[in-house]
C-alpha positions in Angstrom: -173.5 -17.4 -78.3 -174.6 -13.8 -78.4 -172.0 -11.0 -78.2 -172.8 -10.1 -74.7 -172.5 -13.6 -73.7 -169.1 -13.8 -75.4 -168.1 -10.5 -74.0 -168.9 -11.6 -70.5 -167.0 -14.9 -71.0 -163.9 -13.0 -72.1 -164.1 -10.6 -69.2 -164.4 -13.5 -66.8 -161.3 -15.1 -68.4 -159.3 -11.9 -68.1 -160.1 -11.7 -64.4 -159.3 -15.3 -63.6 -155.8 -15.4 -65.2 -154.1 -12.9 -62.7 -155.7 -14.7 -59.8 -154.3 -18.0 -60.9 -150.8 -16.5 -61.4 -150.8 -15.0 -57.9 -152.0 -18.3 -56.3 -149.3 -20.2 -58.1 -146.6 -17.7 -57.0 -147.9 -17.9 -53.4 -147.7 -21.7 -53.6 -144.1 -21.5 -54.8 -143.1 -19.3 -51.8 -144.3 -21.7 -49.1 -141.5 -24.3 -49.5 -138.9 -21.5 -49.6 -140.3 -19.9 -46.5 -140.3 -23.3 -44.8 -136.7 -23.9 -45.8 -135.7 -20.4 -44.5 -137.4 -21.1 -41.1 -135.8 -24.5 -40.8 -132.3 -23.1 -41.5 -132.8 -20.5 -38.8 -134.0 -23.0 -36.3 -131.2 -25.5 -37.0 -128.4 -23.0 -36.5 -127.7 -22.0 -40.1 -128.6 -18.3 -40.1 -126.6 -17.6 -43.3 -128.7 -19.9 -45.3 -132.0 -18.7 -43.8 -131.1 -15.0 -44.4 -130.1 -15.8 -48.0 -133.5 -17.4 -48.7 -135.3 -14.6 -47.1 -133.3 -12.1 -49.1 -134.4 -13.8 -52.3 -138.0 -13.7 -51.2 -137.8 -10.0 -50.5 -136.3 -9.4 -54.0 -139.1 -11.4 -55.6 -142.0 -9.9 -53.6 -140.6 -6.5 -52.3 -142.4 -7.5 -49.0 -140.4 -5.9 -46.1 -141.7 -8.6 -43.8 -138.9 -10.8 -45.1 -136.3 -8.1 -43.8 -138.0 -8.3 -40.4 -137.7 -12.1 -40.5 -134.0 -11.8 -41.3 -133.6 -9.9 -38.1 -135.5 -12.5 -36.2 -133.4 -15.3 -37.7 -130.1 -13.5 -36.7 -131.4 -12.7 -33.2 -132.3 -16.4 -32.6 -128.8 -17.4 -33.5 -127.2 -14.8 -31.3 -126.0 -12.6 -34.1 -127.1 -9.5 -32.3 -125.2 -6.8 -34.2 -126.4 -8.2 -37.6 -129.9 -8.5 -36.2 -130.0 -4.8 -35.1 -128.9 -3.8 -38.6 -131.8 -5.9 -40.2 -134.4 -4.4 -37.9 -133.2 -0.9 -38.5 -133.3 -1.6 -42.3 -136.8 -2.8 -41.8 -137.8 0.5 -40.1 -136.3 2.5 -42.9 -137.7 0.5 -45.7 -141.3 0.5 -44.3 -141.2 4.0 -42.9 -144.1 5.2 -45.0 -146.4 2.3 -44.6 -145.4 0.8 -41.3 -148.1 0.5 -38.6 -147.5 1.6 -35.0 -147.6 -2.0 -33.8 -145.0 -3.2 -36.3 -142.7 -0.2 -35.5 -143.0 -0.9 -31.7 -142.2 -4.6 -32.3 -139.1 -3.8 -34.4 -137.9 -1.2 -31.8 -138.4 -3.7 -29.0 -136.3 -6.3 -30.7 -133.6 -3.7 -31.3 -133.6 -2.8 -27.6 -133.5 -6.5 -26.6 -130.5 -7.2 -28.9 -128.6 -4.2 -27.6 -129.1 -5.2 -23.9 -128.1 -8.8 -24.5 -125.0 -7.7 -26.5 -123.9 -5.3 -23.7 -124.2 -8.1 -21.1 -122.2 -10.5 -23.3 -119.5 -7.9 -23.8 -119.3 -7.1 -20.0 -119.1 -10.9 -19.3 -116.3 -11.3 -21.8 -114.3 -8.4 -20.3 -114.6 -9.9 -16.8 -113.5 -13.3 -18.1 -110.5 -11.8 -19.9 -109.2 -10.2 -16.7 -106.3 -12.2 -15.1 -107.8 -14.4 -12.4 -105.9 -14.9 -9.1 -103.9 -18.1 -9.0 -105.7 -20.9 -7.3 -102.7 -23.2 -7.2 -101.7 -24.2 -3.7 -98.6 -22.5 -2.4 -95.4 -24.4 -2.7 -94.6 -26.5 0.3 -92.3 -24.8 2.8 -88.8 -26.2 2.7 -87.6 -27.5 6.0 -84.7 -25.4 7.4 -81.4 -27.1 7.0 -80.1 -28.4 10.3 -77.3 -26.3 11.7 -73.9 -27.9 11.6 -73.0 -29.6 14.9 -70.0 -27.8 16.3 -67.1 -30.1 16.9 -66.4 -30.6 20.6 -63.7 -28.4 21.7 -60.7 -30.0 23.2 -59.7 -28.7 26.6 -56.6 -26.6 26.6 -54.4 -27.2 29.6 -52.7 -24.0 30.6 -50.2 -24.0 33.4 -51.2 -21.4 35.9 -48.6 -18.6 36.2 -47.8 -17.2 39.6 -50.2 -14.3 40.1 -48.9 -11.2 41.7 -50.5 -10.8 45.1 -50.6 -7.1 44.8 -48.5 -4.9 42.6 -47.7 -1.7 44.3 -50.1 -3.0 47.0 -50.4 -1.8 50.4 -53.9 -2.8 51.6 -53.9 -5.7 49.2 -50.6 -7.0 50.5 -51.7 -6.7 54.0 -54.9 -8.6 53.2 -53.0 -11.3 51.4 -50.6 -11.6 54.4 -53.6 -12.0 56.8 -55.2 -14.6 54.6 -51.9 -16.5 54.2 -51.3 -16.5 57.9 -54.9 -17.7 58.5 -54.3 -20.6 56.1 -51.1 -21.4 57.9 -52.8 -21.4 61.3 -55.5 -23.7 59.9 -52.9 -26.0 58.5 -51.1 -26.2 61.8 -54.4 -26.9 63.6 -55.1 -29.7 61.1 -51.6 -31.1 61.6 -52.2 -31.1 65.4 -55.4 -33.1 64.9 -53.7 -35.5 62.6 -50.8 -36.0 65.1 -53.4 -36.7 67.8 -55.0 -39.3 65.6 -51.6 -41.0 65.0 -50.9 -41.1 68.7 -54.4 -42.5 69.3 -53.6 -45.4 66.9 -50.4 -46.1 68.7 -52.2 -46.1 72.0 -54.7 -48.6 70.6 -52.0 -50.9 69.5 -50.2 -50.8 72.8 -53.2 -51.1 75.2 -55.1 -53.8 73.4 -54.0 -57.4 73.0 -55.1 -57.7 69.4 -54.7 -54.0 68.5 -51.5 -54.5 66.5 -52.0 -55.0 62.8 -50.3 -54.0 59.5 -53.4 -51.8 58.7 -53.0 -49.9 62.0 -49.4 -49.4 61.3 -50.1 -48.0 57.8 -52.9 -45.8 59.3 -50.5 -44.4 61.9 -47.9 -43.6 59.3 -50.4 -41.8 57.1 -51.6 -39.7 59.9 -48.1 -38.9 61.0 -47.0 -38.0 57.4 -50.0 -35.7 56.9 -49.4 -34.0 60.3 -45.9 -33.2 59.3 -47.1 -31.8 56.0 -49.6 -29.7 57.8 -46.9 -28.4 60.2 -44.7 -27.5 57.2 -47.4 -25.9 55.2 -48.8 -24.0 58.2 -45.3 -22.7 59.1 -44.7 -21.6 55.5 -48.0 -19.8 55.2 -47.6 -18.1 58.6 -44.2 -16.9 57.6 -45.4 -15.8 54.2 -48.3 -13.9 55.7 -46.0 -12.1 58.1 -43.7 -11.1 55.2 -46.6 -9.9 53.1 -48.1 -7.9 55.9 -44.8 -6.3 56.5 -44.4 -5.4 52.9 -47.8 -3.9 52.8 -47.0 -1.7 55.7 -43.8 -0.7 54.0 -45.6 0.1 50.7 -47.6 2.8 52.4 -44.3 4.8 52.5 -44.3 4.9 48.6 -41.9 2.1 47.7 -42.7 -0.1 44.7 -43.4 -3.7 45.3 -44.2 -6.7 43.1 -44.7 -10.0 45.0 -46.1 -13.4 43.9 -46.9 -16.4 46.1 -46.7 -20.0 44.7 -47.4 -23.2 46.6 -44.6 -25.7 46.7 -45.5 -29.4 47.2 -43.1 -32.4 47.1 -42.6 -35.9 48.3 -42.7 -35.6 52.1 -42.7 -31.8 52.1 -45.1 -28.9 51.6 -44.5 -25.1 51.7 -44.9 -21.8 49.8 -42.4 -19.9 47.5 -42.5 -16.2 47.8 -41.0 -14.3 44.8 -40.9 -10.6 43.9 -39.0 -7.4 44.2 -39.1 -4.6 46.7 
């Protein structure tokens, strides 16, 4: 082998060694990137972010920082995701393309909007909700106690004064009393006529006499005498009251009361008072 040939072989060997190292390193990253992606997709962002952090430290590739933000965003860790995207913008400020910068800023805006909606929804849920329980059943009013039946109180009527210091009242009472007396006398006359009619029937007819007719005649006769007595008493009382009323006009003080008097076989009125 000539020198040139040996020199060319050594040069080729020197170039091929770095290429093999880079290829081997890239091959070792693939399983770790796959593990990080799987952890993020299966709801384990802590593991995924940890693997991506190791890859960034080994390669100094800021793309792994961006992927940390995407992993956190997918798992609804919006505040942490915003911090990763902002770190990505700062780390790659000198070499970041416009498309990469716009993509990171878009993810930041999306995370902030989603985070604001979640906070608003949480605040609305935390507010006290109106009670949906049905109102308690209304209690039926207690029945009112039934009053005990009152017992009638018997009060003996006291003789009422016809007219204290009365003049026109006494005269009116006298007229009324006399009218009642006249009516009683008229009733007594009618009853007496009925008694005489019964006697006439018993005397003029052959079968007119009977114990019933006798009792009927006695009843009519008794009532007629009661009517005579009551009528006479009322007429007399009316005359007295009328006279007292006339006398009261002169200024005298009078207190008179009229009480009916009834007894076995008699009827009348009792006049009491002072002049």
